[in-house]
DOKOL-137850 format. One line per 4 residues: number of its first residue (from 1); their letters; for each residue z, x, y of C-alpha. Coordinates in steps of 0.05 Angstrom, whole numbers, plus 32768, in hexadecimal, padded with zeros to 4 digits. Layout:
BEGIN
NUM> a> Z/X/Y ~ ...
! end
This chain:
BEGIN
1> mkkr> 8000/8000/8000 ~ 8011/803A/802F ~ 7FCC/8059/8024 ~ 7FAB/8015/8030
5> iitg> 7FD1/800B/8072 ~ 7FC0/8051/808C ~ 7F76/804A/807A ~ 7F74/8004/8098
9> tilt> 7F93/801C/80D9 ~ 7F61/8056/80DF ~ 7F27/8028/80D0 ~ 7F3F/7FF5/8103
13> ivlg> 7F46/802A/813A ~ 7F01/8049/812C ~ 7EDE/8006/8127 ~ 7F02/7FED/8166
17> lliy> 7EED/802A/818E ~ 7EA5/8024/8177 ~ 7EA3/7FDA/8188 ~ 7EC3/7FE5/81CC
21> fgeg> 7E95/801E/81E1 ~ 7E58/8003/81BE ~ 7E31/7FEA/81FA ~ 7E05/8005/8231
25> elaf> 7DF1/804D/8227 ~ 7E22/8053/81ED ~ 7E07/8016/81C8 ~ 7DE8/8045/8195
29> lfsg> 7E2E/8058/817C ~ 7E3F/8015/815D ~ 7DF7/8007/8149 ~ 7DF3/804B/8127
33> fcvl> 7E35/803E/8105 ~ 7E19/7FFC/80E9 ~ 7DDC/8020/80CE ~ 7E09/8054/80AE
37> lslv> 7E33/801E/808D ~ 7DF5/7FFC/8072 ~ 7DDD/803E/8054 ~ 7E20/804B/8032
41> asye> 7E23/8003/801A ~ 7DDE/8009/7FFD ~ 7DF2/8048/7FD7 ~ 7E31/8025/7FBD
45> ftkm> 7E09/7FE9/7FA6 ~ 7DD5/8015/7F84 ~ 7E0B/803C/7F60 ~ 7E2D/7FFC/7F4B
49> srnn> 7DEB/7FE0/7F31 ~ 7DE1/801D/7F05 ~ 7E25/800E/7EE5 ~ 7E3C/8057/7EE2
53> ktir> 7DF8/806E/7EC9 ~ 7DD3/80A7/7EEB ~ 7DB0/8091/7F2A ~ 7D65/809D/7F22
57> wfdy> 7D3A/80B8/7F5A ~ 7D17/8076/7F68 ~ 7D5A/8052/7F6F ~ 7D62/8076/7FB1
61> tavi> 7D26/8051/7FCE ~ 7D54/8016/7FDA ~ 7D83/8041/8002 ~ 7D4A/805E/802B
65> mtgi> 7D2C/8019/8037 ~ 7D70/7FFF/804C ~ 7D76/8037/807F ~ 7D31/802A/809B
69> fsgl> 7D3A/7FDE/809E ~ 7D7F/7FE3/80BF ~ 7D6A/8019/80F0 ~ 7D2C/7FF6/8108
73> svif> 7D4F/7FB4/810B ~ 7D88/7FCB/8139 ~ 7D54/7FEC/8166 ~ 7D22/7FB3/816B
77> fdri> 7D46/7F72/815D ~ 7D44/7F5D/81A6 ~ 7CF9/7F68/81AD ~ 7CBD/7F3F/8198
81> ifyk> 7CA3/7F78/816D ~ 7CE0/7F6E/8140 ~ 7CC4/7F2F/8122 ~ 7C81/7F4F/8114
85> yifv> 7CA2/7F8C/80F6 ~ 7CCC/7F62/80C6 ~ 7C8D/7F45/80A7 ~ 7C6D/7F8A/80A1
89> fllg> 7CAD/7FA7/8083 ~ 7CB3/7F6F/8050 ~ 7C6B/7F78/803B ~ 7C77/7FC3/8036
93> iili> 7CB3/7FBA/8009 ~ 7C8C/7F8D/7FDA ~ 7C52/7FBE/7FD6 ~ 7C80/7FFA/7FCA
97> ytfl> 7CA7/7FDA/7F93 ~ 7C69/7FBD/7F74 ~ 7C4D/8003/7F71 ~ 7C8E/801E/7F52
101> fisi> 7C8F/7FE5/7F20 ~ 7C48/7FF3/7F09 ~ 7C49/803E/7F09 ~ 7C8F/804F/7EEE
105> keft> 7CA1/803B/7EA8 ~ 7CEC/803D/7EB4 ~ 7CE6/8010/7EF2 ~ 7CF6/7FCC/7ED4
109> rfdf> 7CF6/7F84/7EED ~ 7D41/7F8C/7EF9 ~ 7D35/7FC9/7F24 ~ 7CFF/7FA4/7F4C
113> snqi> 7D2C/7F69/7F5D ~ 7D6C/7F91/7F63 ~ 7D51/7FC2/7F96 ~ 7D37/7F8B/7FC2
117> ltif> 7D7B/7F69/7FBD ~ 7D9D/7FAB/7FCE ~ 7D74/7FB4/800E ~ 7D84/7F70/802B
121> ytsl> 7DCA/7F67/800F ~ 7DE1/7FA9/802D ~ 7DBC/7FA6/806F ~ 7DBA/7F60/808D
125> gfia> 7E05/7F5B/8099 ~ 7E08/7F9D/80BF ~ 7DCA/7F8C/80E6 ~ 7DEE/7F4C/80FA
129> fayl> 7E2A/7F75/8110 ~ 7DFF/7F9E/813F ~ 7DDB/7F60/8158 ~ 7E1C/7F3B/8168
133> rkid> 7E3A/7F78/818C ~ 7DFB/7F80/81B6 ~ 7E00/7F38/81CE ~ 7E4B/7F37/81DD
137> inli> 7E87/7F5F/81C7 ~ 7EAF/7F1F/81BF ~ 7E7E/7F06/818A ~ 7E8C/7F41/815B
141> iyll> 7ED7/7F3C/8168 ~ 7ED5/7EF1/8159 ~ 7EAF/7EFE/8119 ~ 7EDF/7F34/8101
145> lvsm> 7F1A/7F08/8113 ~ 7F03/7ECD/80E9 ~ 7EF1/7EF8/80AD ~ 7F2D/7F27/80AE
149> vtdv> 7F61/7EF1/80BD ~ 7F44/7EC6/8086 ~ 7F47/7F01/8055 ~ 7F8F/7F14/8067
153> fayf> 7FAC/7ECE/8065 ~ 7F85/7EBB/8026 ~ 7FA6/7EF6/8004 ~ 7FED/7EEB/801B
157> igvq> 7FEC/7E9F/8013 ~ 7FCC/7EA7/7FCF ~ 8003/7ED7/7FB9 ~ 803A/7EA9/7FD1
161> fgrh> 801F/7E64/7FC2 ~ 7FE2/7E6D/7F96 ~ 7FE4/7E40/7F59 ~ 7F9C/7E2B/7F4D
165> rlav> 7F68/7E61/7F40 ~ 7F2A/7E61/7F6B ~ 7EF9/7E87/7F3F ~ 7F1A/7EA4/7F02
169> hisp> 7EDA/7EC2/7EE7 ~ 7ECF/7EE9/7F28 ~ 7F14/7EF9/7F44 ~ 7F50/7EE0/7F1D
173> kksi> 7F81/7EED/7F56 ~ 7F5D/7EC1/7F89 ~ 7F79/7E7B/7F90 ~ 7F64/7E39/7FAF
177> egai> 7FA4/7E38/7FD8 ~ 7F95/7E7D/7FF3 ~ 7F4D/7E6B/8004 ~ 7F63/7E2D/802A
181> ggmi> 7F9C/7E52/804E ~ 7F6D/7E8A/8061 ~ 7F3B/7E58/807C ~ 7F70/7E34/80A5
185> fgti> 7F8D/7E72/80C6 ~ 7F49/7E93/80CE ~ 7F2F/7E55/80F1 ~ 7F6C/7E4E/811E
189> iasl> 7F6D/7E97/8136 ~ 7F22/7E9E/813E ~ 7F1B/7E5A/8161 ~ 7F52/7E6C/8193
193> ygyf> 7F30/7EAE/81A2 ~ 7EED/7E8C/81A9 ~ 7F09/7E59/81D8 ~ 7F35/7E83/8206
197> fevf> 7F03/7EBD/820B ~ 7EC9/7E8D/8215 ~ 7EA1/7EAC/81DD ~ 7E76/7E6D/81D8
201> tfdy> 7E5C/7E3B/820A ~ 7E62/7DFD/81DE ~ 7E9E/7DCE/81D5 ~ 7EDE/7DE4/81B2
205> iyii> 7ED2/7DB5/8177 ~ 7E92/7DDB/8166 ~ 7EB7/7E1D/816A ~ 7EE8/7E03/8137
209> llsi> 7EAF/7DEB/8109 ~ 7E8C/7E2E/8110 ~ 7ECD/7E53/8100 ~ 7ED8/7E28/80C2
213> alsc> 7E91/7E37/80AB ~ 7E98/7E82/80B7 ~ 7EDB/7E84/8093 ~ 7EBE/7E62/8056
217> isqi> 7E80/7E8E/8057 ~ 7EAA/7ECD/805C ~ 7ED0/7EB9/801D ~ 7E8E/7EAB/7FFA
221> gdli> 7E77/7EF1/800D ~ 7EB6/7F0D/7FEF ~ 7EAB/7EE7/7FAE ~ 7E63/7EFE/7FA9
225> askf> 7E77/7F47/7FB1 ~ 7EAE/7F3C/7F7D ~ 7E7C/7F1C/7F4E ~ 7E4F/7F5A/7F51
229> krev> 7E8A/7F87/7F41 ~ 7EA2/7F5A/7F09 ~ 7E5E/7F5E/7EE7 ~ 7E63/7FA9/7EE0
233> nikd> 7EAF/7FAB/7ED8 ~ 7EC2/7FD5/7F14 ~ 7EFB/7FCB/7F46 ~ 7EDC/7FE8/7F84
237> ysnl> 7E96/7FFC/7F9A ~ 7EB0/8041/7FAD ~ 7EEF/8065/7FC4 ~ 7ED5/8076/8009
241> fpgh> 7F0F/8053/802B ~ 7F4F/8063/8004 ~ 7F73/8023/7FF3 ~ 7F39/7FF8/800A
245> ggvl> 7EFF/800E/7FDE ~ 7EBA/8018/7FFB ~ 7E90/7FFC/8034 ~ 7E7E/7FBE/800C
249> drfd> 7EC6/7FB2/7FF8 ~ 7EDC/7FB5/8041 ~ 7EA4/7F8E/8061 ~ 7E8D/7F5E/802A
253> ssmf> 7EA8/7F1F/804B ~ 7E97/7F2F/8093 ~ 7E4F/7F42/8080 ~ 7E3F/7EFC/8069
257> aaif> 7E62/7EDC/80A4 ~ 7E3D/7F09/80D5 ~ 7DF9/7EF4/80B9 ~ 7E0B/7EAB/80C0
261> lmla> 7E25/7EB4/8107 ~ 7DE7/7EDB/811B ~ 7DB9/7EA5/8100 ~ 7DE2/7E6F/8123
265> iivf> 7DDB/7E92/8165 ~ 7D90/7E9E/815C ~ 7D82/7E56/8146 ~ 7DB1/7E31/8176
! end
């Protein structure tokens, strides 16, 4: 627990500084950090997918593609060219993996689909982080509040009052009581922040509804990450952060919530 607290404190300070100074001429600091996180996450997911087997040379193409996709996205997502580039990039991915599938005997159907999954699963959330920070610092703080508060209270309420298992086949320790408690406290704290800091321009009731949705989605993201780990029987994606696991272990819930919030802002 001591190791977890120390690591968590250091992570919070570093992330807080990058978020605070991540604007204007220093905007590249937080954006670059997001790209770095996506690269590490891609490597973790690739290693997990291999299930302790040796990583083959073509497995690294997913990591490279993730870096390219994340890097170009955080640079161009506020320009018209971004939407043209996405189409070209998607077409390029399909062509590259089609070539690998045809020309390399060891490159199977699983590799084809898994590498495409790796690229988008480990990049979109961090691209969304950079997007939200570029719009307004309060957006990224609001997002992290709803996901982190949900996670913390879901754990402690689950430990104290959990009686009914949420998804035994995925994570035996998670409970329905914990999930509901996490959602309630995550919604309350995030909604209050969103209201008093005027993060959004719409009515308070819609802020509450958005917070509820983000809290639920963050827990779904956590379950999905746990499902992947359960399939290969590992506890953490890596030991990069002592006591917390890897990048995907630390950001699994907020990644999904970030994507949803980014889409909500773009659409509405």
